C-alpha positions, -999 to 999 in steps of 0.1 A, spaced: -342 33 -342 -327 13 -311 -341 -18 -313 -353 -39 -280 -354 -75 -276 -378 -92 -248 -369 -125 -232 -398 -138 -213 -390 -164 -187 -418 -180 -187 -423 -205 -157 -408 -177 -137 -432 -154 -147 -463 -181 -144 -452 -187 -106 -452 -152 -99 -487 -146 -108 -501 -176 -102 -492 -169 -63 -496 -132 -63 -533 -130 -79 -566 -141 -66 -579 -172 -82 -594 -167 -117 -613 -196 -141 -634 -194 -170 -669 -207 -172 -658 -240 -181 -638 -245 -149 -602 -240 -161 -581 -221 -138 -565 -187 -157 -554 -163 -136 -514 -171 -140 -519 -167 -177 -538 -135 -170 -510 -122 -149 -481 -132 -172 -499 -117 -197 -502 -88 -181 -464 -81 -173 -455 -91 -205 -478 -62 -222 -462 -38 -195 -429 -48 -209 -435 -45 -242 -449 -10 -237 -422 2 -207 -393 -6 -226 -406 -5 -266 -401 -40 -274 -401 -46 -313 -389 -84 -307 -403 -109 -280 -392 -145 -275 -403 -169 -247 -385 -195 -227 -398 -222 -208 -388 -252 -184 -393 -291 -192 -399 -318 -166 -370 -333 -174 -337 -331 -149 -311 -308 -163 -273 -313 -163 -276 -297 -125 -292 -327 -112 -263 -344 -126 -236 -326 -103 -256 -320 -74 -286 -350 -67 -303 -326 -44 -302 -297 -70 -338 -284 -61 -351 -313 -42 -364 -294 -14 -390 -277 -38 -422 -291 -32 -442 -301 -64 -456 -275 -89 -498 -268 -85 -516 -283 -112 -530 -253 -113 -496 -240 -129 -491 -268 -148 -526 -266 -160 -520 -234 -172 -489 -236 -196 -505 -253 -224 -528 -224 -225 -498 -196 -224 -483 -218 -252 -512 -211 -274 -517 -178 -269 -479 -169 -273 -486 -189 -307 -515 -167 -312 -493 -135 -310 -464 -151 -331 -442 -153 -302 -417 -181 -309 -412 -206 -278 -379 -222 -268 -377 -252 -244 -351 -279 -243 -348 -310 -223 -313 -311 -199 -313 -273 -196 -332 -244 -178 -351 -218 -194 -323 -197 -176 -296 -213 -197 -318 -208 -229 -320 -172 -221 -283 -168 -214 -274 -184 -250 -299 -160 -269 -288 -132 -252 -253 -144 -264 -266 -150 -302 -289 -116 -302 -261 -93 -296 -242 -111 -326 -271 -111 -349 -279 -76 -343 -255 -46 -335 -280 -17 -321 -303 -40 -294 -309 -36 -258 -321 -67 -240 -345 -71 -211 -349 -106 -192 -385 -102 -183 -383 -128 -147 -404 -132 -120 -370 -138 -102 -333 -128 -99 -317 -154 -111 -309 -138 -144 -288 -108 -131 -256 -122 -139 -266 -113 -176 -267 -77 -169 -245 -53 -186 -246 -25 -209 -268 -36 -230 -286 -62 -211 -309 -55 -181 -334 -76 -158 -367 -65 -159 -388 -82 -125 -412 -78 -106 -415 -60 -72 -448 -65 -51 -475 -82 -68 -471 -79 -108 -478 -44 -113 -446 -35 -94 -414 -36 -118 -380 -34 -110 -353 -30 -140 -316 -37 -130 -289 -24 -148 -253 -31 -134 -254 -3 -110 -290 -14 -97 -273 -49 -93 -242 -31 -75 -264 -11 -53 -285 -45 -42 -258 -68 -34 -230 -49 -31 -207 -70 -63 -213 -63 -101 -232 -87 -124 -203 -106 -136 -197 -113 -97 -233 -126 -90 -219 -163 -96 -192 -160 -71 -212 -143 -47 -238 -175 -46 -207 -196 -46 -205 -183 -11 -244 -178 4 -262 -200 -17 -294 -203 -33 -320 -216 -8 -347 -212 -37 -326 -241 -57 -310 -256 -30 -280 -246 -37 -259 -253 -4 -230 -222 -3 -207 -222 22 -225 -228 56 -216 -197 82 -215 -169 51 -241 -146 47 -248 -118 22 -233 -92 35 -198 -112 41 -197 -129 12 -201 -94 -5 -171 -81 16 -152 -112 9 -160 -104 -35 -156 -72 -34 -119 -79 -14 -108 -106 -35 -127 -104 -68 -135 -143 -75 -140 -173 -55 -109 -189 -71 -87 -155 -62 -103 -159 -25 -93 -197 -22 -58 -189 -38 -49 -170 -8 -65 -189 16 -44 -218 3 -12 -194 7 -25 -184 41 -20 -148 29 -57 -140 33 -64 -118 62 -97 -132 78 -116 -137 108 -105 -173 122 -148 -183 121 -149 -170 82 -113 -187 73 -125 -220 89 -158 -219 70 -143 -216 38 -114 -237 42 -142 -266 52 -165 -261 25 -140 -257 -2 -155 -283 -30 -193 -271 -17 -181 -229 -25 -167 -244 -61 -200 -268 -68 -223 -239 -60 -209 -216 -86 -209 -243 -111 -247 -245 -102 -259 -210 -100 -238 -205 -134 -259 -202 -166 -246 -219 -196 -242 -197 -226 -237 -218 -253 -266 -241 -251 -272 -256 -292 -304 -239 -308 -298 -252 -338 -324 -277 -338 -364 -280 -348 -383 -259 -327 -413 -258 -342 -437 -279 -321 -435 -263 -297 -444 -229 -314 -405 -216 -324 -390 -215 -358 -382 -245 -373 -349 -236 -381 -332 -225 -346 -329 -192 -333 -331 -160 -353 -336 -127 -341 -355 -119 -371 -381 -145 -362 -389 -127 -330 -400 -92 -343 -430 -86 -324 -468 -72 -338 -473 -94 -368 -502 -111 -351 -538 -118 -365 -557 -96 -344 -590 -121 -346 -564 -150 -333 -558 -132 -306 -597 -124 -299 -607 -155 -302 -580 -169 -277 -586 -144 -252 -627 -145 -255 -623 -183 -249 -603 -170 -218 -626 -147 -206 -599 -123 -210 -623 -95 -224 -607 -68 -208 -573 -74 -226 -589 -73 -262 -592 -37 -254 -561 -36 -249 -543 -49 -280 -543 -17 -302 -522 2 -275 -495 -29 -279 -490 -20 -313 -488 20 -309 -455 42 -300 
């Protein structure tokens, strides 16, 4: 049997659901739409890929090591709507009812935990396919022969699975080159500067030709790179920004996951794939959680989650 692990990029999924769905509240006035959309995506992903392992990762409020490198990292982002913030604890309660382990760590983003789990999972389970379920494309750098990104198209019902070929088709570079690509283009959503004047088409062409940002600048330093004058000038004038941007977009794959995560719903002995086996939950506990949230339509879908 082919084992499959789903890693839920939880904050990204909640943001996407919050903005994609109409407002939803229960009788007590608690907003619940983001949780509902999150669960719809989770249910669909589990069924689509026939996952038998599931784990959830969250961001924290604390600044990360990236803010130390670049104080304006994500500085342009508006404050997270209170409607999303209030639904994060509810989401965790539901995940706890499903006995899905939860991981978050101050100083790191969920993406860093996701990247680390991908590495650990591949070592702990030989016959394993991994799907990162997210509302954005920041994790495309992780895509390889056994790891894919399962993301949302329009709304939350339309989904796209990115494998190596799909990444190359969309961006013109392979997954291992996504960080070099973003080093040149930047990432407006995270306020990563990139190289001013270098767009996606030019960036893809440069990475195709030179392979990496380092190779590109090595060629420029020896004046052997044949480039349009404006492109060469932009690159020469913004070398530090290019390398800083690459540092900012690269996810850490070696976060120490050996700690006690029990306070947030994770195991007390670090990350282990055997703790992520899906399906060993108390259906009555789930029903109670859904009744409180008035997710009556989801109660009827529980049996299908456990069927082949």
